[in-house]
C-alpha beads as a LAMMPS data file, in Angstrom:
LAMMPS data file: protein, C-alpha beads

433 atoms
432 bonds

1 atom types
1 bond types

-500.0 500.0 xlo xhi
-500.0 500.0 ylo yhi
-500.0 500.0 zlo zhi

Masses

1 110.0

Atoms # bond

1 1 1 -30.111 -254.176 -340.652
2 1 1 -33.380 -255.023 -342.343
3 1 1 -33.842 -254.926 -346.081
4 1 1 -36.766 -253.924 -348.171
5 1 1 -37.810 -254.064 -351.747
6 1 1 -39.304 -251.482 -354.035
7 1 1 -40.861 -251.244 -357.447
8 1 1 -40.661 -248.137 -359.595
9 1 1 -42.118 -247.211 -362.935
10 1 1 -40.382 -246.221 -366.125
11 1 1 -43.676 -245.187 -367.679
12 1 1 -45.643 -242.061 -367.035
13 1 1 -48.323 -242.743 -364.380
14 1 1 -51.612 -244.254 -365.556
15 1 1 -54.856 -243.897 -363.584
16 1 1 -55.522 -247.623 -363.310
17 1 1 -52.170 -248.516 -361.742
18 1 1 -52.018 -249.056 -357.962
19 1 1 -49.499 -246.404 -356.878
20 1 1 -48.594 -247.910 -353.559
21 1 1 -45.301 -248.103 -351.763
22 1 1 -43.443 -251.408 -351.266
23 1 1 -40.515 -251.747 -348.900
24 1 1 -37.419 -253.976 -348.972
25 1 1 -38.387 -254.583 -352.493
26 1 1 -39.071 -251.509 -354.570
27 1 1 -41.169 -251.744 -357.686
28 1 1 -40.694 -248.953 -360.193
29 1 1 -42.622 -249.054 -363.446
30 1 1 -40.557 -249.336 -366.663
31 1 1 -42.103 -251.617 -369.427
32 1 1 -41.496 -255.228 -370.790
33 1 1 -43.429 -257.448 -373.245
34 1 1 -45.910 -259.922 -371.814
35 1 1 -43.361 -262.719 -371.738
36 1 1 -40.135 -263.817 -373.273
37 1 1 -40.590 -267.019 -375.237
38 1 1 -37.603 -269.277 -374.860
39 1 1 -36.764 -272.739 -376.023
40 1 1 -33.797 -274.995 -375.687
41 1 1 -31.646 -275.062 -378.796
42 1 1 -28.243 -276.311 -379.894
43 1 1 -27.589 -273.186 -381.924
44 1 1 -24.582 -271.357 -380.513
45 1 1 -25.456 -269.047 -377.646
46 1 1 -27.054 -268.907 -374.242
47 1 1 -29.949 -271.298 -373.684
48 1 1 -32.962 -269.539 -372.217
49 1 1 -35.429 -270.832 -369.679
50 1 1 -38.618 -272.193 -371.207
51 1 1 -40.615 -270.166 -368.674
52 1 1 -42.008 -266.698 -369.319
53 1 1 -41.173 -263.658 -367.258
54 1 1 -38.012 -263.386 -365.128
55 1 1 -37.898 -266.959 -363.813
56 1 1 -34.318 -267.193 -362.565
57 1 1 -31.115 -265.409 -361.622
58 1 1 -30.325 -262.524 -364.005
59 1 1 -33.286 -263.236 -366.275
60 1 1 -34.386 -265.732 -368.923
61 1 1 -30.831 -266.313 -370.207
62 1 1 -28.981 -265.523 -366.948
63 1 1 -27.200 -262.671 -368.719
64 1 1 -28.822 -259.555 -367.254
65 1 1 -30.409 -258.625 -370.589
66 1 1 -34.074 -257.750 -370.948
67 1 1 -35.964 -257.776 -374.256
68 1 1 -38.161 -254.952 -373.011
69 1 1 -38.802 -251.955 -375.295
70 1 1 -40.502 -248.594 -375.066
71 1 1 -38.953 -247.575 -371.747
72 1 1 -38.324 -244.061 -370.506
73 1 1 -35.148 -242.659 -372.042
74 1 1 -34.760 -240.196 -369.184
75 1 1 -35.924 -240.241 -365.571
76 1 1 -37.412 -237.416 -363.531
77 1 1 -35.064 -235.866 -360.977
78 1 1 -36.230 -238.195 -358.191
79 1 1 -36.302 -241.288 -360.402
80 1 1 -39.251 -243.193 -361.879
81 1 1 -42.577 -243.064 -359.984
82 1 1 -42.746 -245.430 -357.033
83 1 1 -45.462 -248.070 -357.432
84 1 1 -45.205 -249.935 -354.146
85 1 1 -42.843 -251.117 -351.470
86 1 1 -42.900 -254.029 -349.057
87 1 1 -41.388 -254.086 -345.575
88 1 1 -40.570 -257.211 -343.656
89 1 1 -38.266 -259.218 -345.919
90 1 1 -35.679 -259.448 -343.182
91 1 1 -31.973 -259.621 -343.920
92 1 1 -30.596 -260.523 -347.315
93 1 1 -29.222 -259.672 -350.720
94 1 1 -31.267 -261.992 -352.922
95 1 1 -33.006 -260.659 -356.024
96 1 1 -36.622 -261.393 -356.908
97 1 1 -37.837 -263.634 -359.686
98 1 1 -41.156 -262.911 -361.379
99 1 1 -43.478 -265.413 -363.057
100 1 1 -47.112 -264.787 -363.946
101 1 1 -48.902 -262.920 -361.173
102 1 1 -46.280 -263.615 -358.511
103 1 1 -43.017 -262.097 -357.304
104 1 1 -40.828 -264.536 -355.341
105 1 1 -38.047 -263.350 -353.043
106 1 1 -36.210 -264.568 -349.932
107 1 1 -35.041 -263.095 -346.647
108 1 1 -33.748 -264.225 -343.279
109 1 1 -36.418 -263.477 -340.676
110 1 1 -35.500 -264.307 -337.103
111 1 1 -33.945 -267.765 -337.177
112 1 1 -35.434 -268.838 -340.525
113 1 1 -34.790 -268.479 -344.234
114 1 1 -38.187 -267.400 -345.583
115 1 1 -39.536 -267.491 -349.145
116 1 1 -42.129 -264.828 -349.870
117 1 1 -44.693 -264.887 -352.678
118 1 1 -46.056 -261.394 -353.398
119 1 1 -48.681 -260.256 -355.864
120 1 1 -48.097 -257.314 -358.191
121 1 1 -49.340 -254.877 -355.584
122 1 1 -46.732 -256.056 -353.087
123 1 1 -49.136 -258.061 -350.917
124 1 1 -47.932 -261.322 -349.379
125 1 1 -49.722 -264.383 -350.795
126 1 1 -47.778 -266.974 -348.841
127 1 1 -44.598 -267.551 -346.835
128 1 1 -42.537 -270.729 -346.535
129 1 1 -39.352 -271.676 -344.686
130 1 1 -36.236 -273.246 -346.165
131 1 1 -34.186 -274.112 -343.122
132 1 1 -32.190 -271.833 -340.888
133 1 1 -31.100 -268.248 -341.406
134 1 1 -27.401 -267.464 -341.842
135 1 1 -26.080 -265.920 -338.620
136 1 1 -22.404 -265.909 -339.552
137 1 1 -20.360 -263.144 -341.147
138 1 1 -22.607 -260.879 -343.264
139 1 1 -25.878 -262.395 -342.003
140 1 1 -28.786 -262.628 -344.421
141 1 1 -30.225 -264.640 -347.300
142 1 1 -28.059 -265.050 -350.369
143 1 1 -29.509 -266.909 -353.352
144 1 1 -32.641 -266.172 -355.327
145 1 1 -35.161 -268.822 -356.391
146 1 1 -35.558 -270.551 -359.746
147 1 1 -38.977 -271.368 -361.222
148 1 1 -39.921 -274.316 -363.422
149 1 1 -43.290 -275.890 -364.217
150 1 1 -45.134 -274.671 -361.169
151 1 1 -42.331 -275.283 -358.711
152 1 1 -39.709 -273.137 -356.992
153 1 1 -36.176 -274.316 -356.278
154 1 1 -33.967 -272.659 -353.695
155 1 1 -30.587 -273.310 -352.051
156 1 1 -30.130 -271.795 -348.611
157 1 1 -26.872 -270.599 -347.064
158 1 1 -26.310 -273.959 -345.318
159 1 1 -26.676 -276.100 -348.447
160 1 1 -30.313 -277.085 -348.013
161 1 1 -31.776 -277.411 -351.521
162 1 1 -35.571 -277.481 -351.452
163 1 1 -38.416 -277.671 -353.941
164 1 1 -41.702 -275.852 -353.252
165 1 1 -45.119 -275.663 -354.839
166 1 1 -45.243 -272.153 -356.314
167 1 1 -49.010 -271.817 -355.822
168 1 1 -49.099 -272.240 -352.054
169 1 1 -45.540 -272.706 -350.814
170 1 1 -45.799 -276.337 -349.690
171 1 1 -42.422 -278.073 -349.550
172 1 1 -42.210 -281.044 -351.952
173 1 1 -38.694 -282.332 -351.271
174 1 1 -35.383 -281.215 -349.800
175 1 1 -31.766 -282.385 -349.878
176 1 1 -28.658 -281.523 -347.859
177 1 1 -26.136 -280.823 -350.614
178 1 1 -23.105 -280.486 -348.330
179 1 1 -23.816 -283.820 -346.647
180 1 1 -24.665 -285.688 -349.847
181 1 1 -21.488 -284.667 -351.664
182 1 1 -19.121 -284.461 -348.665
183 1 1 -18.637 -280.730 -349.068
184 1 1 -17.871 -277.774 -346.794
185 1 1 -19.664 -274.476 -346.521
186 1 1 -17.409 -271.579 -347.589
187 1 1 -16.528 -268.706 -345.248
188 1 1 -19.434 -266.457 -346.236
189 1 1 -21.917 -269.287 -346.887
190 1 1 -23.390 -270.709 -350.072
191 1 1 -24.824 -268.102 -352.435
192 1 1 -25.440 -270.102 -355.617
193 1 1 -28.601 -269.339 -357.574
194 1 1 -29.749 -272.696 -358.911
195 1 1 -30.036 -273.466 -362.619
196 1 1 -32.971 -275.567 -363.838
197 1 1 -32.104 -277.384 -367.071
198 1 1 -35.110 -279.338 -368.374
199 1 1 -35.686 -282.195 -365.903
200 1 1 -32.586 -281.337 -363.852
201 1 1 -31.565 -278.892 -361.143
202 1 1 -27.882 -277.946 -361.337
203 1 1 -25.900 -277.252 -358.153
204 1 1 -22.181 -276.789 -357.403
205 1 1 -21.288 -278.458 -354.077
206 1 1 -17.524 -278.456 -354.726
207 1 1 -17.211 -281.473 -352.461
208 1 1 -15.149 -284.624 -352.294
209 1 1 -17.870 -286.505 -354.193
210 1 1 -18.763 -283.923 -356.847
211 1 1 -17.586 -280.638 -358.248
212 1 1 -21.022 -280.004 -359.780
213 1 1 -24.138 -282.187 -359.831
214 1 1 -27.515 -282.549 -361.525
215 1 1 -30.544 -283.575 -359.465
216 1 1 -33.909 -284.800 -360.696
217 1 1 -36.160 -281.779 -360.244
218 1 1 -39.148 -283.991 -359.403
219 1 1 -37.505 -286.041 -356.669
220 1 1 -34.136 -284.535 -355.746
221 1 1 -32.287 -287.742 -356.656
222 1 1 -28.821 -287.399 -358.190
223 1 1 -28.723 -287.832 -361.979
224 1 1 -25.074 -287.113 -362.710
225 1 1 -21.993 -285.725 -360.991
226 1 1 -18.747 -284.193 -362.184
227 1 1 -15.602 -285.675 -360.677
228 1 1 -14.233 -283.517 -357.873
229 1 1 -11.053 -281.464 -358.135
230 1 1 -8.705 -282.240 -355.264
231 1 1 -8.652 -279.481 -352.662
232 1 1 -11.514 -277.620 -354.315
233 1 1 -14.540 -276.096 -352.600
234 1 1 -17.638 -274.378 -353.777
235 1 1 -17.524 -270.598 -354.003
236 1 1 -20.287 -267.990 -354.471
237 1 1 -20.905 -268.029 -358.205
238 1 1 -23.934 -269.196 -360.206
239 1 1 -23.835 -271.213 -363.451
240 1 1 -24.841 -270.372 -367.008
241 1 1 -26.156 -272.735 -369.696
242 1 1 -25.176 -272.339 -373.348
243 1 1 -24.580 -274.167 -376.596
244 1 1 -21.224 -274.341 -378.351
245 1 1 -20.211 -276.571 -381.276
246 1 1 -23.555 -278.367 -381.109
247 1 1 -23.165 -279.289 -377.430
248 1 1 -25.008 -278.023 -374.374
249 1 1 -22.520 -276.763 -371.802
250 1 1 -22.495 -275.330 -368.284
251 1 1 -19.907 -272.858 -367.016
252 1 1 -19.395 -271.834 -363.408
253 1 1 -16.716 -271.064 -360.821
254 1 1 -15.500 -272.914 -357.750
255 1 1 -13.115 -271.672 -355.075
256 1 1 -10.005 -271.877 -357.266
257 1 1 -11.161 -272.481 -360.844
258 1 1 -13.489 -271.467 -363.590
259 1 1 -14.742 -274.571 -365.363
260 1 1 -17.028 -275.992 -368.026
261 1 1 -18.937 -279.280 -368.129
262 1 1 -21.198 -281.132 -370.527
263 1 1 -24.761 -280.303 -369.458
264 1 1 -26.090 -283.770 -370.319
265 1 1 -23.390 -285.956 -368.769
266 1 1 -21.458 -283.808 -366.300
267 1 1 -18.164 -284.523 -368.046
268 1 1 -15.542 -281.962 -367.030
269 1 1 -14.285 -280.280 -370.206
270 1 1 -12.019 -277.463 -369.062
271 1 1 -10.700 -275.610 -366.034
272 1 1 -8.959 -272.243 -365.777
273 1 1 -7.106 -270.876 -362.714
274 1 1 -9.016 -268.461 -360.459
275 1 1 -7.157 -268.506 -357.154
276 1 1 -7.146 -265.656 -354.680
277 1 1 -6.318 -265.467 -350.987
278 1 1 -9.973 -265.472 -349.899
279 1 1 -11.149 -268.267 -352.242
280 1 1 -13.847 -265.850 -353.398
281 1 1 -15.232 -266.155 -356.917
282 1 1 -18.637 -264.520 -357.098
283 1 1 -19.338 -263.087 -360.545
284 1 1 -21.399 -265.260 -362.887
285 1 1 -19.418 -266.232 -366.031
286 1 1 -20.368 -264.511 -369.280
287 1 1 -20.613 -266.281 -372.646
288 1 1 -20.509 -264.795 -376.124
289 1 1 -19.289 -265.746 -379.602
290 1 1 -17.482 -268.926 -378.569
291 1 1 -15.733 -267.366 -375.570
292 1 1 -16.252 -267.377 -371.797
293 1 1 -15.341 -264.501 -369.484
294 1 1 -14.351 -265.249 -365.896
295 1 1 -13.352 -262.684 -363.296
296 1 1 -11.708 -263.118 -359.913
297 1 1 -10.920 -260.295 -357.545
298 1 1 -7.715 -259.901 -355.495
299 1 1 -5.724 -261.698 -358.214
300 1 1 -5.799 -262.039 -362.024
301 1 1 -8.851 -259.864 -362.683
302 1 1 -11.101 -260.412 -365.723
303 1 1 -10.001 -262.855 -368.414
304 1 1 -11.533 -264.031 -371.667
305 1 1 -11.058 -267.620 -372.832
306 1 1 -11.802 -268.774 -376.361
307 1 1 -13.265 -272.277 -376.574
308 1 1 -11.631 -274.690 -379.013
309 1 1 -13.129 -278.065 -379.937
310 1 1 -10.943 -281.058 -380.787
311 1 1 -13.107 -284.137 -381.323
312 1 1 -14.998 -284.663 -378.066
313 1 1 -12.613 -282.434 -376.134
314 1 1 -13.064 -278.705 -375.577
315 1 1 -10.229 -276.494 -374.384
316 1 1 -10.327 -272.932 -373.060
317 1 1 -7.499 -270.740 -374.377
318 1 1 -6.656 -267.446 -372.713
319 1 1 -7.133 -264.479 -375.072
320 1 1 -6.937 -261.309 -372.983
321 1 1 -6.975 -259.886 -369.467
322 1 1 -8.817 -256.690 -368.555
323 1 1 -8.210 -254.490 -365.482
324 1 1 -11.519 -255.201 -363.747
325 1 1 -11.932 -257.167 -360.535
326 1 1 -15.700 -257.574 -360.332
327 1 1 -17.124 -259.356 -357.287
328 1 1 -20.869 -259.238 -356.676
329 1 1 -21.945 -257.442 -359.840
330 1 1 -20.970 -259.715 -362.758
331 1 1 -21.461 -257.822 -366.067
332 1 1 -23.527 -257.593 -369.230
333 1 1 -22.435 -258.230 -372.811
334 1 1 -24.215 -256.132 -375.445
335 1 1 -23.311 -256.073 -379.160
336 1 1 -19.654 -256.884 -378.620
337 1 1 -19.121 -254.641 -375.586
338 1 1 -18.805 -255.861 -372.004
339 1 1 -20.091 -253.497 -369.317
340 1 1 -18.912 -254.223 -365.778
341 1 1 -17.529 -252.552 -362.670
342 1 1 -14.330 -253.055 -360.726
343 1 1 -14.244 -253.675 -356.993
344 1 1 -10.951 -252.905 -355.226
345 1 1 -8.494 -251.697 -357.840
346 1 1 -10.924 -249.463 -359.692
347 1 1 -14.410 -249.025 -358.214
348 1 1 -15.845 -247.630 -361.419
349 1 1 -17.673 -248.807 -364.527
350 1 1 -15.954 -249.969 -367.708
351 1 1 -16.909 -250.544 -371.328
352 1 1 -14.581 -253.245 -372.695
353 1 1 -14.266 -254.531 -376.243
354 1 1 -15.173 -258.246 -376.221
355 1 1 -12.703 -259.193 -378.972
356 1 1 -9.596 -257.388 -377.730
357 1 1 -10.109 -256.665 -374.022
358 1 1 -9.351 -252.994 -374.680
359 1 1 -11.020 -250.518 -372.348
360 1 1 -13.185 -248.291 -374.536
361 1 1 -14.103 -245.866 -371.756
362 1 1 -14.717 -245.588 -368.008
363 1 1 -17.325 -243.984 -365.772
364 1 1 -16.311 -242.678 -362.346
365 1 1 -19.644 -241.367 -361.076
366 1 1 -20.820 -244.738 -359.724
367 1 1 -19.066 -247.260 -357.544
368 1 1 -19.082 -251.051 -357.955
369 1 1 -22.491 -252.640 -358.376
370 1 1 -24.821 -254.653 -360.583
371 1 1 -26.465 -253.828 -363.902
372 1 1 -29.120 -255.039 -366.266
373 1 1 -29.601 -253.829 -369.827
374 1 1 -32.796 -252.981 -371.697
375 1 1 -33.863 -250.755 -374.569
376 1 1 -30.457 -249.146 -375.105
377 1 1 -29.804 -248.356 -371.444
378 1 1 -27.978 -249.802 -368.455
379 1 1 -29.937 -249.917 -365.198
380 1 1 -27.328 -249.837 -362.449
381 1 1 -27.583 -250.178 -358.687
382 1 1 -24.248 -249.504 -357.024
383 1 1 -23.251 -250.679 -353.571
384 1 1 -23.910 -247.245 -352.047
385 1 1 -27.572 -247.483 -353.023
386 1 1 -27.362 -245.169 -356.017
387 1 1 -29.588 -246.204 -358.930
388 1 1 -28.679 -244.808 -362.350
389 1 1 -29.811 -245.003 -365.965
390 1 1 -26.834 -244.888 -368.331
391 1 1 -26.889 -244.722 -372.116
392 1 1 -23.761 -246.183 -373.716
393 1 1 -22.479 -244.050 -376.603
394 1 1 -19.348 -244.351 -378.779
395 1 1 -17.655 -241.748 -376.582
396 1 1 -18.770 -242.815 -373.123
397 1 1 -21.717 -243.255 -370.793
398 1 1 -24.431 -240.619 -370.785
399 1 1 -26.340 -240.408 -367.493
400 1 1 -30.050 -239.973 -368.222
401 1 1 -31.369 -240.561 -364.729
402 1 1 -30.188 -241.092 -361.172
403 1 1 -31.632 -241.271 -357.666
404 1 1 -30.636 -242.452 -354.213
405 1 1 -32.371 -245.567 -352.944
406 1 1 -31.511 -244.967 -349.301
407 1 1 -31.469 -241.866 -347.153
408 1 1 -28.508 -243.129 -345.146
409 1 1 -25.138 -243.951 -346.657
410 1 1 -24.629 -247.700 -347.170
411 1 1 -21.822 -249.796 -348.610
412 1 1 -23.351 -253.196 -349.373
413 1 1 -26.463 -252.692 -351.507
414 1 1 -25.473 -255.750 -353.530
415 1 1 -28.816 -257.106 -354.766
416 1 1 -29.208 -257.170 -358.546
417 1 1 -32.025 -255.138 -360.131
418 1 1 -34.802 -256.877 -362.075
419 1 1 -36.798 -255.436 -364.988
420 1 1 -40.106 -256.857 -366.211
421 1 1 -43.401 -255.486 -367.525
422 1 1 -42.245 -251.859 -367.347
423 1 1 -41.285 -252.277 -363.701
424 1 1 -37.869 -252.000 -362.128
425 1 1 -37.537 -254.052 -358.924
426 1 1 -34.913 -252.990 -356.406
427 1 1 -33.950 -254.400 -353.053
428 1 1 -32.779 -251.832 -350.531
429 1 1 -32.225 -251.121 -346.870
430 1 1 -34.890 -250.363 -344.337
431 1 1 -33.729 -246.956 -343.172
432 1 1 -35.916 -246.768 -340.085
433 1 1 -33.919 -245.801 -336.964

Bonds

1 1 1 2
2 1 2 3
3 1 3 4
4 1 4 5
5 1 5 6
6 1 6 7
7 1 7 8
8 1 8 9
9 1 9 10
10 1 10 11
11 1 11 12
12 1 12 13
13 1 13 14
14 1 14 15
15 1 15 16
16 1 16 17
17 1 17 18
18 1 18 19
19 1 19 20
20 1 20 21
21 1 21 22
22 1 22 23
23 1 23 24
24 1 24 25
25 1 25 26
26 1 26 27
27 1 27 28
28 1 28 29
29 1 29 30
30 1 30 31
31 1 31 32
32 1 32 33
33 1 33 34
34 1 34 35
35 1 35 36
36 1 36 37
37 1 37 38
38 1 38 39
39 1 39 40
40 1 40 41
41 1 41 42
42 1 42 43
43 1 43 44
44 1 44 45
45 1 45 46
46 1 46 47
47 1 47 48
48 1 48 49
49 1 49 50
50 1 50 51
51 1 51 52
52 1 52 53
53 1 53 54
54 1 54 55
55 1 55 56
56 1 56 57
57 1 57 58
58 1 58 59
59 1 59 60
60 1 60 61
61 1 61 62
62 1 62 63
63 1 63 64
64 1 64 65
65 1 65 66
66 1 66 67
67 1 67 68
68 1 68 69
69 1 69 70
70 1 70 71
71 1 71 72
72 1 72 73
73 1 73 74
74 1 74 75
75 1 75 76
76 1 76 77
77 1 77 78
78 1 78 79
79 1 79 80
80 1 80 81
81 1 81 82
82 1 82 83
83 1 83 84
84 1 84 85
85 1 85 86
86 1 86 87
87 1 87 88
88 1 88 89
89 1 89 90
90 1 90 91
91 1 91 92
92 1 92 93
93 1 93 94
94 1 94 95
95 1 95 96
96 1 96 97
97 1 97 98
98 1 98 99
99 1 99 100
100 1 100 101
101 1 101 102
102 1 102 103
103 1 103 104
104 1 104 105
105 1 105 106
106 1 106 107
107 1 107 108
108 1 108 109
109 1 109 110
110 1 110 111
111 1 111 112
112 1 112 113
113 1 113 114
114 1 114 115
115 1 115 116
116 1 116 117
117 1 117 118
118 1 118 119
119 1 119 120
120 1 120 121
121 1 121 122
122 1 122 123
123 1 123 124
124 1 124 125
125 1 125 126
126 1 126 127
127 1 127 128
128 1 128 129
129 1 129 130
130 1 130 131
131 1 131 132
132 1 132 133
133 1 133 134
134 1 134 135
135 1 135 136
136 1 136 137
137 1 137 138
138 1 138 139
139 1 139 140
140 1 140 141
141 1 141 142
142 1 142 143
143 1 143 144
144 1 144 145
145 1 145 146
146 1 146 147
147 1 147 148
148 1 148 149
149 1 149 150
150 1 150 151
151 1 151 152
152 1 152 153
153 1 153 154
154 1 154 155
155 1 155 156
156 1 156 157
157 1 157 158
158 1 158 159
159 1 159 160
160 1 160 161
161 1 161 162
162 1 162 163
163 1 163 164
164 1 164 165
165 1 165 166
166 1 166 167
167 1 167 168
168 1 168 169
169 1 169 170
170 1 170 171
171 1 171 172
172 1 172 173
173 1 173 174
174 1 174 175
175 1 175 176
176 1 176 177
177 1 177 178
178 1 178 179
179 1 179 180
180 1 180 181
181 1 181 182
182 1 182 183
183 1 183 184
184 1 184 185
185 1 185 186
186 1 186 187
187 1 187 188
188 1 188 189
189 1 189 190
190 1 190 191
191 1 191 192
192 1 192 193
193 1 193 194
194 1 194 195
195 1 195 196
196 1 196 197
197 1 197 198
198 1 198 199
199 1 199 200
200 1 200 201
201 1 201 202
202 1 202 203
203 1 203 204
204 1 204 205
205 1 205 206
206 1 206 207
207 1 207 208
208 1 208 209
209 1 209 210
210 1 210 211
211 1 211 212
212 1 212 213
213 1 213 214
214 1 214 215
215 1 215 216
216 1 216 217
217 1 217 218
218 1 218 219
219 1 219 220
220 1 220 221
221 1 221 222
222 1 222 223
223 1 223 224
224 1 224 225
225 1 225 226
226 1 226 227
227 1 227 228
228 1 228 229
229 1 229 230
230 1 230 231
231 1 231 232
232 1 232 233
233 1 233 234
234 1 234 235
235 1 235 236
236 1 236 237
237 1 237 238
238 1 238 239
239 1 239 240
240 1 240 241
241 1 241 242
242 1 242 243
243 1 243 244
244 1 244 245
245 1 245 246
246 1 246 247
247 1 247 248
248 1 248 249
249 1 249 250
250 1 250 251
251 1 251 252
252 1 252 253
253 1 253 254
254 1 254 255
255 1 255 256
256 1 256 257
257 1 257 258
258 1 258 259
259 1 259 260
260 1 260 261
261 1 261 262
262 1 262 263
263 1 263 264
264 1 264 265
265 1 265 266
266 1 266 267
267 1 267 268
268 1 268 269
269 1 269 270
270 1 270 271
271 1 271 272
272 1 272 273
273 1 273 274
274 1 274 275
275 1 275 276
276 1 276 277
277 1 277 278
278 1 278 279
279 1 279 280
280 1 280 281
281 1 281 282
282 1 282 283
283 1 283 284
284 1 284 285
285 1 285 286
286 1 286 287
287 1 287 288
288 1 288 289
289 1 289 290
290 1 290 291
291 1 291 292
292 1 292 293
293 1 293 294
294 1 294 295
295 1 295 296
296 1 296 297
297 1 297 298
298 1 298 299
299 1 299 300
300 1 300 301
301 1 301 302
302 1 302 303
303 1 303 304
304 1 304 305
305 1 305 306
306 1 306 307
307 1 307 308
308 1 308 309
309 1 309 310
310 1 310 311
311 1 311 312
312 1 312 313
313 1 313 314
314 1 314 315
315 1 315 316
316 1 316 317
317 1 317 318
318 1 318 319
319 1 319 320
320 1 320 321
321 1 321 322
322 1 322 323
323 1 323 324
324 1 324 325
325 1 325 326
326 1 326 327
327 1 327 328
328 1 328 329
329 1 329 330
330 1 330 331
331 1 331 332
332 1 332 333
333 1 333 334
334 1 334 335
335 1 335 336
336 1 336 337
337 1 337 338
338 1 338 339
339 1 339 340
340 1 340 341
341 1 341 342
342 1 342 343
343 1 343 344
344 1 344 345
345 1 345 346
346 1 346 347
347 1 347 348
348 1 348 349
349 1 349 350
350 1 350 351
351 1 351 352
352 1 352 353
353 1 353 354
354 1 354 355
355 1 355 356
356 1 356 357
357 1 357 358
358 1 358 359
359 1 359 360
360 1 360 361
361 1 361 362
362 1 362 363
363 1 363 364
364 1 364 365
365 1 365 366
366 1 366 367
367 1 367 368
368 1 368 369
369 1 369 370
370 1 370 371
371 1 371 372
372 1 372 373
373 1 373 374
374 1 374 375
375 1 375 376
376 1 376 377
377 1 377 378
378 1 378 379
379 1 379 380
380 1 380 381
381 1 381 382
382 1 382 383
383 1 383 384
384 1 384 385
385 1 385 386
386 1 386 387
387 1 387 388
388 1 388 389
389 1 389 390
390 1 390 391
391 1 391 392
392 1 392 393
393 1 393 394
394 1 394 395
395 1 395 396
396 1 396 397
397 1 397 398
398 1 398 399
399 1 399 400
400 1 400 401
401 1 401 402
402 1 402 403
403 1 403 404
404 1 404 405
405 1 405 406
406 1 406 407
407 1 407 408
408 1 408 409
409 1 409 410
410 1 410 411
411 1 411 412
412 1 412 413
413 1 413 414
414 1 414 415
415 1 415 416
416 1 416 417
417 1 417 418
418 1 418 419
419 1 419 420
420 1 420 421
421 1 421 422
422 1 422 423
423 1 423 424
424 1 424 425
425 1 425 426
426 1 426 427
427 1 427 428
428 1 428 429
429 1 429 430
430 1 430 431
431 1 431 432
432 1 432 433
């Protein structure tokens, strides 16, 4: 089945906006400031990209939070006005990134993984290939791109990590991560969204030569590696970068563990168990107030670990377990409340107290999916293709907008929404017969 992408608007229509349709990526107008300034810091908290816009997986801080203000508090019955849509992305679940006047997104087209650069009217500016398409179970592109200093970085389903010129799509260098680090592709193929940290690109091969590695973003040469864990493989998660106790740290998941490493040296600092029968750990870890949240489905569910420093060592101590088994959606942490959805045990949305793990309330109207947060609202796309605007209140979620992205019933609309410059970007199915 082909996918498309749409953009919708969260503003009222304005005469000078190009109200076109885009397919496989939907663009809906919603409202964000001209850019989010970000700078590396050792103050406790997530470390943002130094690039403006939405330059990487889940936004500037990889947390699904947008600084956008002045958005519609309620949607019309059919959702925000459609700006444009673009057909032809091929198969895939990757989300777009947005920098300057370009939208970058991937799809498997025929036998190739293709990067697309679109303008803000949904017109293709260039296309480039990053190796072969994934033809195995659940065919389609997985990971989104990362942008840094005029270059795009992307990891395809087969472990081909490539660097491209963002202006025209020319390939600058490429590396076979599985071969370099003696690693194996997992059952449903690599899905990691790369992290760019200053001069380095961070990748998690989970191989016999490295659990996680940093490559020089200019050349692709290895800068540091983290010692492998025996019997470990990569999984489907993507890393976060944050500061704790004056140190820059990276947290991610492999096939059987959540872990943390020193971002400057690769030193392994902690591991926590995350084993399930499918070796599937997908949800991006979440950091807040000195603690890291990991979630694994089919097993122990969501668990919070408090970080404790002892000299140069950092340990992760289990604090609480919550009854959510998130897979593709991850979650968002806002003012001490974690919002996330379950997958198998409870396919609904939860508000969970970050300190205690107590469920504050649940929402049964949407199934499992992905969310971003902006201007006091959650923007949710569930796996059935329902898009909803939810306002968290002390007593529960208030639905202030909802529409169906697809005419036909689906069960794997897993792409994460993106929100920038008043526009909500959604990837959906092509529903042509």
